[in-house]
N, CA, C and O atoms as CSV, one atom per row, in Angstrom:
chain,resi,resn,atom,element,x,y,z
A,1,UNK,N,N,0.870,-1.097,0.414
A,1,UNK,CA,C,-0.278,0.162,0.231
A,1,UNK,C,C,1.224,1.342,0.070
A,1,UNK,O,O,2.367,1.165,0.492
A,2,UNK,N,N,0.774,2.268,-0.531
A,2,UNK,CA,C,1.637,3.472,-1.033
A,2,UNK,C,C,0.842,4.506,-0.468
A,2,UNK,O,O,-0.275,4.909,-0.793
A,3,UNK,N,N,1.961,5.023,0.841
A,3,UNK,CA,C,1.273,6.248,1.227
A,3,UNK,C,C,1.393,7.307,0.371
A,3,UNK,O,O,2.206,7.355,-0.553
A,4,UNK,N,N,0.557,8.207,0.671
A,4,UNK,CA,C,0.348,9.555,-0.299
A,4,UNK,C,C,1.160,10.705,0.625
A,4,UNK,O,O,0.969,10.980,1.809
A,5,UNK,N,N,1.856,11.119,-0.050
A,5,UNK,CA,C,3.129,11.841,0.591
A,5,UNK,C,C,2.734,13.614,0.938
A,5,UNK,O,O,3.523,14.348,1.534
A,6,UNK,N,N,1.447,14.041,0.455
A,6,UNK,CA,C,0.938,15.539,0.811
A,6,UNK,C,C,0.173,15.451,2.236
A,6,UNK,O,O,0.228,16.296,3.130
A,7,UNK,N,N,-0.596,14.164,2.246
A,7,UNK,CA,C,-1.540,14.558,3.655
A,7,UNK,C,C,-0.007,13.680,4.946
A,7,UNK,O,O,0.121,13.962,6.138
A,8,UNK,N,N,0.675,12.900,4.331
A,8,UNK,CA,C,1.577,12.622,5.636
A,8,UNK,C,C,2.550,13.771,6.180
A,8,UNK,O,O,2.806,13.915,7.375
A,9,UNK,N,N,3.252,14.868,4.768
A,9,UNK,CA,C,3.641,15.790,5.072
A,9,UNK,C,C,3.194,16.739,5.674
A,9,UNK,O,O,3.917,17.346,6.464
A,10,UNK,N,N,1.840,17.127,5.447
A,10,UNK,CA,C,0.582,17.692,6.154
A,10,UNK,C,C,0.964,17.576,7.920
A,10,UNK,O,O,1.417,18.523,8.563
A,11,UNK,N,N,0.760,16.645,8.312
A,11,UNK,CA,C,0.692,15.849,9.330
A,11,UNK,C,C,2.213,16.196,9.962
A,11,UNK,O,O,2.375,16.709,11.069
A,12,UNK,N,N,3.147,15.867,9.166
A,12,UNK,CA,C,4.803,16.154,10.277
A,12,UNK,C,C,5.002,17.542,10.360
A,12,UNK,O,O,5.640,18.022,11.297
A,13,UNK,N,N,4.363,18.449,9.187
A,13,UNK,CA,C,4.684,19.637,9.265
A,13,UNK,C,C,3.655,20.255,10.818
A,13,UNK,O,O,4.172,20.799,11.794
A,14,UNK,N,N,2.517,20.041,10.692
A,14,UNK,CA,C,1.361,20.336,12.066
A,14,UNK,C,C,1.906,19.664,13.184
A,14,UNK,O,O,1.944,20.372,14.190
A,15,UNK,N,N,2.357,18.469,13.322
A,15,UNK,CA,C,2.790,18.376,14.449
A,15,UNK,C,C,4.149,18.631,14.910
A,15,UNK,O,O,4.399,18.074,15.978
A,16,UNK,N,N,5.550,19.646,14.164
A,16,UNK,CA,C,6.406,20.364,14.168
A,16,UNK,C,C,5.974,21.735,14.550
A,16,UNK,O,O,6.745,22.447,15.194
A,17,UNK,N,N,4.842,22.137,14.211
A,17,UNK,CA,C,4.527,23.210,14.209
A,17,UNK,C,C,3.724,23.293,15.994
A,17,UNK,O,O,3.757,24.361,16.605
A,18,UNK,N,N,3.395,22.669,16.302
A,18,UNK,CA,C,2.905,22.463,17.543
A,18,UNK,C,C,3.719,21.959,18.630
A,18,UNK,O,O,3.270,22.292,19.727
A,19,UNK,N,N,4.930,21.159,18.678
A,19,UNK,CA,C,5.875,21.100,19.148
A,19,UNK,C,C,6.644,22.507,19.657
A,19,UNK,O,O,7.108,22.736,20.774
A,20,UNK,N,N,6.621,23.561,18.210
A,20,UNK,CA,C,7.622,24.795,18.738
A,20,UNK,C,C,6.706,25.302,19.190
A,20,UNK,O,O,7.017,25.986,20.165
A,21,UNK,N,N,5.314,25.314,18.879
A,21,UNK,CA,C,4.378,26.490,20.004
A,21,UNK,C,C,4.461,26.031,21.435
A,21,UNK,O,O,4.412,26.885,22.321
A,22,UNK,N,N,4.609,24.464,21.807
A,22,UNK,CA,C,4.557,24.438,23.276
A,22,UNK,C,C,6.012,24.655,23.644
A,22,UNK,O,O,6.080,24.895,24.849
A,23,UNK,N,N,7.398,24.661,22.961
A,23,UNK,CA,C,8.489,25.163,23.294
A,23,UNK,C,C,8.587,26.316,23.363
A,23,UNK,O,O,9.388,26.602,24.253
A,24,UNK,N,N,8.038,27.479,22.705
A,24,UNK,CA,C,7.914,28.886,22.175
A,24,UNK,C,C,7.474,29.050,23.690
A,24,UNK,O,O,8.196,29.647,24.489
A,25,UNK,N,N,5.944,28.350,24.138
A,25,UNK,CA,C,5.383,28.923,25.549
A,25,UNK,C,C,5.865,28.867,26.842
A,25,UNK,O,O,5.518,29.589,27.777
A,26,UNK,N,N,7.166,27.452,26.859
A,26,UNK,CA,C,8.018,27.389,27.781
A,26,UNK,C,C,8.811,28.677,27.872
A,26,UNK,O,O,8.697,29.447,28.825
A,27,UNK,N,N,9.810,28.927,26.601
A,27,UNK,CA,C,10.636,29.881,26.834
A,27,UNK,C,C,10.086,31.222,27.282
A,27,UNK,O,O,10.431,31.825,28.298
A,28,UNK,N,N,9.365,31.530,26.568
A,28,UNK,CA,C,8.451,33.029,26.872
A,28,UNK,C,C,8.427,32.915,28.314
A,28,UNK,O,O,9.339,33.538,28.858
A,29,UNK,N,N,7.470,32.158,29.254
A,29,UNK,CA,C,7.112,32.199,30.404
A,29,UNK,C,C,8.371,31.633,31.419
A,29,UNK,O,O,8.197,31.466,32.626
A,30,UNK,N,N,9.526,31.394,30.798
A,30,UNK,CA,C,10.992,31.473,31.582
A,30,UNK,C,C,11.464,32.474,32.165
A,30,UNK,O,O,12.029,32.643,33.246
A,31,UNK,N,N,11.043,33.403,30.966
A,31,UNK,CA,C,11.527,34.898,31.006
A,31,UNK,C,C,10.701,35.474,31.660
A,31,UNK,O,O,11.004,36.644,31.895
A,32,UNK,N,N,9.664,35.103,32.104
A,32,UNK,CA,C,8.297,36.207,32.769
A,32,UNK,C,C,8.419,35.826,34.531
A,32,UNK,O,O,8.746,34.798,35.124
A,33,UNK,N,N,8.065,36.941,34.911
A,33,UNK,CA,C,7.308,36.587,36.175
A,33,UNK,C,C,6.499,36.267,36.541
A,33,UNK,O,O,5.718,37.090,36.064
A,34,UNK,N,N,5.956,35.658,37.076
A,34,UNK,CA,C,4.524,35.123,37.068
A,34,UNK,C,C,3.939,36.052,38.367
A,34,UNK,O,O,4.279,35.859,39.534
A,35,UNK,N,N,3.273,36.784,38.053
A,35,UNK,CA,C,2.480,37.097,39.526
A,35,UNK,C,C,1.225,36.793,39.613
A,35,UNK,O,O,0.783,36.353,38.551
A,36,UNK,N,N,0.538,36.849,40.389
A,36,UNK,CA,C,-1.062,36.662,40.866
A,36,UNK,C,C,-1.778,36.889,39.743
A,36,UNK,O,O,-2.505,35.985,39.333
A,37,UNK,N,N,-1.696,38.278,38.961
A,37,UNK,CA,C,-2.441,38.618,37.957
A,37,UNK,C,C,-2.319,37.847,36.782
A,37,UNK,O,O,-3.319,37.498,36.154
A,38,UNK,N,N,-0.838,37.468,36.335
A,38,UNK,CA,C,-0.711,36.366,35.369
A,38,UNK,C,C,-1.143,34.866,35.377
A,38,UNK,O,O,-1.733,34.239,34.497
A,39,UNK,N,N,-0.782,34.532,36.367
A,39,UNK,CA,C,-1.619,33.499,36.964
A,39,UNK,C,C,-3.084,33.071,36.472
A,39,UNK,O,O,-3.470,32.149,35.754
A,40,UNK,N,N,-3.897,34.345,37.297
A,40,UNK,CA,C,-5.186,34.262,36.813
A,40,UNK,C,C,-5.663,34.304,35.604
A,40,UNK,O,O,-6.798,33.875,35.401
A,41,UNK,N,N,-4.952,34.788,34.647
A,41,UNK,CA,C,-5.060,34.873,33.245
A,41,UNK,C,C,-4.901,33.723,32.698
A,41,UNK,O,O,-5.774,33.201,32.006
A,42,UNK,N,N,-3.732,33.178,32.952
A,42,UNK,CA,C,-3.512,31.946,32.286
A,42,UNK,C,C,-4.481,30.222,33.053
A,42,UNK,O,O,-4.588,29.098,32.562
A,43,UNK,N,N,-4.905,30.699,34.146
A,43,UNK,CA,C,-6.155,29.511,34.317
A,43,UNK,C,C,-7.229,30.011,33.854
A,43,UNK,O,O,-8.294,29.473,34.157
A,44,UNK,N,N,-7.218,30.802,33.271
A,44,UNK,CA,C,-8.862,31.392,32.743
A,44,UNK,C,C,-8.437,31.541,31.219
A,44,UNK,O,O,-9.143,32.355,30.625
A,45,UNK,N,N,-7.585,31.028,30.556
A,45,UNK,CA,C,-7.419,31.031,29.038
A,45,UNK,C,C,-7.962,29.714,28.750
A,45,UNK,O,O,-8.871,29.660,27.923
A,46,UNK,N,N,-7.621,28.824,29.206
A,46,UNK,CA,C,-8.408,27.473,28.612
A,46,UNK,C,C,-9.867,27.343,28.670
A,46,UNK,O,O,-10.513,26.797,27.775
A,47,UNK,N,N,-10.413,27.879,29.792
A,47,UNK,CA,C,-12.004,28.026,29.487
A,47,UNK,C,C,-12.678,29.402,28.226
A,47,UNK,O,O,-13.715,29.520,27.575
A,48,UNK,N,N,-11.543,30.144,28.377
A,48,UNK,CA,C,-11.968,31.331,27.131
A,48,UNK,C,C,-11.603,30.843,25.829
A,48,UNK,O,O,-11.873,31.558,24.865
A,49,UNK,N,N,-10.850,29.385,25.589
A,49,UNK,CA,C,-10.395,28.983,24.397
A,49,UNK,C,C,-11.669,27.900,23.806
A,49,UNK,O,O,-12.249,27.709,22.737
A,50,UNK,N,N,-11.699,27.374,25.127
A,50,UNK,CA,C,-13.251,26.352,25.106
A,50,UNK,C,C,-14.304,27.201,24.605
A,50,UNK,O,O,-14.877,26.869,23.567
A,51,UNK,N,N,-14.701,28.484,25.348
A,51,UNK,CA,C,-15.807,29.180,24.919
A,51,UNK,C,C,-15.789,29.466,23.435
A,51,UNK,O,O,-16.707,29.032,22.739
A,52,UNK,N,N,-14.881,30.114,22.947
A,52,UNK,CA,C,-14.639,30.714,21.705
A,52,UNK,C,C,-14.719,29.203,20.691
A,52,UNK,O,O,-15.095,29.346,19.527
A,53,UNK,N,N,-14.414,28.025,21.110
A,53,UNK,CA,C,-14.433,27.243,20.247
A,53,UNK,C,C,-16.120,26.756,19.942
A,53,UNK,O,O,-16.606,26.737,18.811
A,54,UNK,N,N,-16.951,26.335,21.349
A,54,UNK,CA,C,-18.126,25.821,21.379
A,54,UNK,C,C,-18.852,27.172,20.862
A,54,UNK,O,O,-19.514,26.968,19.845
A,55,UNK,N,N,-18.876,28.421,21.304
A,55,UNK,CA,C,-20.006,29.127,20.730
A,55,UNK,C,C,-20.803,29.161,19.225
A,55,UNK,O,O,-22.016,29.213,19.023
A,56,UNK,N,N,-19.841,29.121,18.377
A,56,UNK,CA,C,-20.325,29.354,16.611
A,56,UNK,C,C,-20.887,27.964,16.905
A,56,UNK,O,O,-22.116,27.999,16.948
A,57,UNK,N,N,-20.263,26.497,17.167
A,57,UNK,CA,C,-21.187,25.712,17.007
A,57,UNK,C,C,-22.885,25.435,17.430
A,57,UNK,O,O,-23.856,24.898,16.897
A,58,UNK,N,N,-22.591,26.127,18.679
A,58,UNK,CA,C,-24.030,26.420,19.826
A,58,UNK,C,C,-24.980,27.031,18.952
A,58,UNK,O,O,-26.175,26.758,18.833
A,59,UNK,N,N,-24.222,27.992,18.286
A,59,UNK,CA,C,-25.298,29.423,17.653
A,59,UNK,C,C,-26.183,28.425,16.333
A,59,UNK,O,O,-27.347,28.028,16.285
A,60,UNK,N,N,-25.161,28.291,15.483
A,60,UNK,CA,C,-25.506,27.521,14.163
A,60,UNK,C,C,-25.832,26.265,14.119
A,60,UNK,O,O,-26.162,25.963,12.972
A,61,UNK,N,N,-25.928,24.830,15.323
A,61,UNK,CA,C,-25.398,23.847,15.467
A,61,UNK,C,C,-27.339,23.604,15.675
A,61,UNK,O,O,-28.136,24.494,15.971
A,62,UNK,N,N,-27.652,22.158,15.410
A,62,UNK,CA,C,-28.983,21.467,15.691
A,62,UNK,C,C,-29.459,21.557,16.911
A,62,UNK,O,O,-28.871,22.186,17.790
A,63,UNK,N,N,-30.662,20.890,17.107
A,63,UNK,CA,C,-31.379,20.998,18.463
A,63,UNK,C,C,-30.143,19.959,19.339
A,63,UNK,O,O,-29.639,20.486,20.330
A,64,UNK,N,N,-29.703,18.599,18.991
A,64,UNK,CA,C,-28.745,18.080,19.839
A,64,UNK,C,C,-27.413,18.945,20.172
A,64,UNK,O,O,-26.738,18.818,21.194
A,65,UNK,N,N,-27.242,19.574,19.431
A,65,UNK,CA,C,-26.118,20.459,19.857
A,65,UNK,C,C,-26.456,21.795,20.777
A,65,UNK,O,O,-25.547,22.388,21.359
A,66,UNK,N,N,-27.525,22.125,20.841
A,66,UNK,CA,C,-28.093,23.189,21.562
A,66,UNK,C,C,-28.058,22.720,22.915
A,66,UNK,O,O,-27.602,23.295,23.903
A,67,UNK,N,N,-28.652,21.495,22.816
A,67,UNK,CA,C,-29.209,20.474,24.148
A,67,UNK,C,C,-27.943,20.358,24.888
A,67,UNK,O,O,-27.881,20.620,26.089
A,68,UNK,N,N,-26.935,19.972,24.195
A,68,UNK,CA,C,-25.493,19.754,24.943
A,68,UNK,C,C,-25.067,20.720,25.549
A,68,UNK,O,O,-24.815,20.753,26.753
A,69,UNK,N,N,-24.916,21.825,24.565
A,69,UNK,CA,C,-24.477,22.901,25.209
A,69,UNK,C,C,-25.077,23.186,26.732
A,69,UNK,O,O,-24.278,23.464,27.626
A,70,UNK,N,N,-26.772,23.096,27.061
A,70,UNK,CA,C,-27.201,23.439,27.670
A,70,UNK,C,C,-26.668,22.877,28.753
A,70,UNK,O,O,-26.281,23.404,29.797
A,71,UNK,N,N,-26.681,21.620,28.374
A,71,UNK,CA,C,-26.429,20.578,29.811
A,71,UNK,C,C,-25.100,20.668,30.240
A,71,UNK,O,O,-24.916,20.451,31.438
A,72,UNK,N,N,-24.063,20.957,29.496
A,72,UNK,CA,C,-22.469,21.555,29.588
A,72,UNK,C,C,-22.495,22.600,30.637
A,72,UNK,O,O,-21.775,22.722,31.628
A,73,UNK,N,N,-23.933,23.667,30.011
A,73,UNK,CA,C,-23.533,24.693,31.115
A,73,UNK,C,C,-24.065,24.523,32.506
A,73,UNK,O,O,-23.557,25.032,33.505
A,74,UNK,N,N,-25.622,23.413,32.475
A,74,UNK,CA,C,-26.102,23.724,33.816
A,74,UNK,C,C,-25.050,23.033,34.901
A,74,UNK,O,O,-24.936,23.516,36.027
A,75,UNK,N,N,-24.063,21.523,34.360
A,75,UNK,CA,C,-23.796,21.044,35.153
A,75,UNK,C,C,-21.955,22.207,35.582
A,75,UNK,O,O,-21.401,22.232,36.681
A,76,UNK,N,N,-21.603,22.777,34.623
A,76,UNK,CA,C,-20.685,23.572,35.009
A,76,UNK,C,C,-20.857,24.917,36.099
A,76,UNK,O,O,-19.983,25.423,36.802
A,77,UNK,N,N,-22.068,25.231,35.989
A,77,UNK,CA,C,-22.706,26.287,36.577
A,77,UNK,C,C,-23.068,25.609,38.155
A,77,UNK,O,O,-23.041,26.340,39.145
A,78,UNK,N,N,-23.371,24.286,38.252
A,78,UNK,CA,C,-23.622,23.695,39.707
A,78,UNK,C,C,-22.264,22.919,40.067
A,78,UNK,O,O,-22.038,22.801,41.271
A,79,UNK,N,N,-21.436,22.437,39.269
A,79,UNK,CA,C,-20.480,21.470,39.582
A,79,UNK,C,C,-19.274,22.028,39.883
A,79,UNK,O,O,-18.552,21.629,40.797
A,80,UNK,N,N,-18.967,23.151,38.978
A,80,UNK,CA,C,-17.614,23.748,38.555
A,80,UNK,C,C,-17.010,22.589,38.509
A,80,UNK,O,O,-16.302,22.131,39.407
A,81,UNK,N,N,-17.280,22.035,37.396
A,81,UNK,CA,C,-16.139,21.101,36.869
A,81,UNK,C,C,-16.189,20.858,35.082
A,81,UNK,O,O,-17.117,20.295,34.501
A,82,UNK,N,N,-15.045,21.391,34.464
A,82,UNK,CA,C,-15.189,21.304,33.115
A,82,UNK,C,C,-15.150,19.536,32.891
A,82,UNK,O,O,-15.904,18.961,32.106
A,83,UNK,N,N,-14.503,19.097,33.426
A,83,UNK,CA,C,-14.459,17.754,32.924
A,83,UNK,C,C,-15.914,16.910,32.531
A,83,UNK,O,O,-16.322,16.465,31.458
A,84,UNK,N,N,-16.423,16.907,33.744
A,84,UNK,CA,C,-18.113,16.919,34.017
A,84,UNK,C,C,-18.885,17.662,32.761
A,84,UNK,O,O,-19.645,17.119,31.959
A,85,UNK,N,N,-18.617,18.598,32.788
A,85,UNK,CA,C,-19.282,19.656,32.111
A,85,UNK,C,C,-19.201,19.274,30.487
A,85,UNK,O,O,-20.105,19.590,29.714
A,86,UNK,N,N,-18.251,18.705,30.157
A,86,UNK,CA,C,-17.405,18.399,28.756
A,86,UNK,C,C,-18.214,17.064,28.523
A,86,UNK,O,O,-18.801,16.735,27.492
A,87,UNK,N,N,-18.080,16.123,30.128
A,87,UNK,CA,C,-19.146,14.421,29.586
A,87,UNK,C,C,-20.381,14.472,29.537
A,87,UNK,O,O,-20.946,13.598,28.880
A,88,UNK,N,N,-21.257,15.597,30.273
A,88,UNK,CA,C,-22.170,15.834,30.124
A,88,UNK,C,C,-23.036,16.359,28.668
A,88,UNK,O,O,-24.132,16.183,28.137
A,89,UNK,N,N,-21.847,17.061,28.446
A,89,UNK,CA,C,-22.575,17.626,26.992
A,89,UNK,C,C,-22.380,16.856,25.721
A,89,UNK,O,O,-23.010,17.051,24.682
A,90,UNK,N,N,-21.348,15.874,25.929
A,90,UNK,CA,C,-21.218,14.914,25.210
A,90,UNK,C,C,-22.060,13.923,25.178
A,90,UNK,O,O,-22.435,13.514,24.079
A,91,UNK,N,N,-22.512,13.356,26.313
A,91,UNK,CA,C,-23.579,12.648,26.584
A,91,UNK,C,C,-24.700,12.760,26.114
A,91,UNK,O,O,-25.173,11.825,25.468
A,92,UNK,N,N,-25.466,14.027,26.334
A,92,UNK,CA,C,-26.748,14.725,25.794
A,92,UNK,C,C,-26.491,14.947,24.480
A,92,UNK,O,O,-27.584,14.652,23.996
A,93,UNK,N,N,-25.650,15.333,23.370
A,93,UNK,CA,C,-25.655,15.119,22.191
A,93,UNK,C,C,-25.934,13.810,21.601
A,93,UNK,O,O,-26.918,13.509,20.925
A,94,UNK,N,N,-24.881,13.017,21.963
A,94,UNK,CA,C,-24.863,11.452,21.886
A,94,UNK,C,C,-26.914,10.857,21.910
A,94,UNK,O,O,-27.615,10.397,21.009
A,95,UNK,N,N,-27.189,11.143,23.214
A,95,UNK,CA,C,-28.599,11.023,23.515
A,95,UNK,C,C,-29.379,11.336,22.538
A,95,UNK,O,O,-30.054,10.531,21.897
A,96,UNK,N,N,-29.313,12.911,22.315
A,96,UNK,CA,C,-30.357,13.347,21.183
A,96,UNK,C,C,-30.226,12.892,20.150
A,96,UNK,O,O,-31.265,12.619,19.549
A,97,UNK,N,N,-28.951,12.614,19.501
A,97,UNK,CA,C,-28.709,12.368,17.786
A,97,UNK,C,C,-29.447,10.700,17.855
A,97,UNK,O,O,-29.752,10.150,16.797
A,98,UNK,N,N,-29.680,10.005,19.199
A,98,UNK,CA,C,-29.539,8.837,19.050
A,98,UNK,C,C,-31.166,8.777,19.059
A,98,UNK,O,O,-31.580,7.823,18.401
A,99,UNK,N,N,-31.989,9.420,19.540
A,99,UNK,CA,C,-33.370,9.419,19.712
A,99,UNK,C,C,-34.204,10.263,18.715
A,99,UNK,O,O,-35.429,10.229,18.592
A,100,UNK,N,N,-33.248,11.091,17.968
A,100,UNK,CA,C,-33.908,12.250,16.944
A,100,UNK,C,C,-33.458,11.020,15.319
A,100,UNK,O,O,-33.739,11.380,14.175
């Protein structure tokens, strides 16, 4: 079986770019003094990225997507656990799409 070179090259380039991004983050953070303000910003960053990915899908998504986002939001508000919120959202989407 022959391997197509273009997808393989794309995967390697993206893997290398990901690696460089991680290394650059470590290098930049090693030169900074971590203040309480910076620590709070970094703690909030992952949630902000997650919201920026989910919002367009929730707005343009089908009913199952809207139910999943609602379930994830409800779990996040009540339990304050991103992992449980994502699990609830995934389970709700699966259930909604199975029923529909």
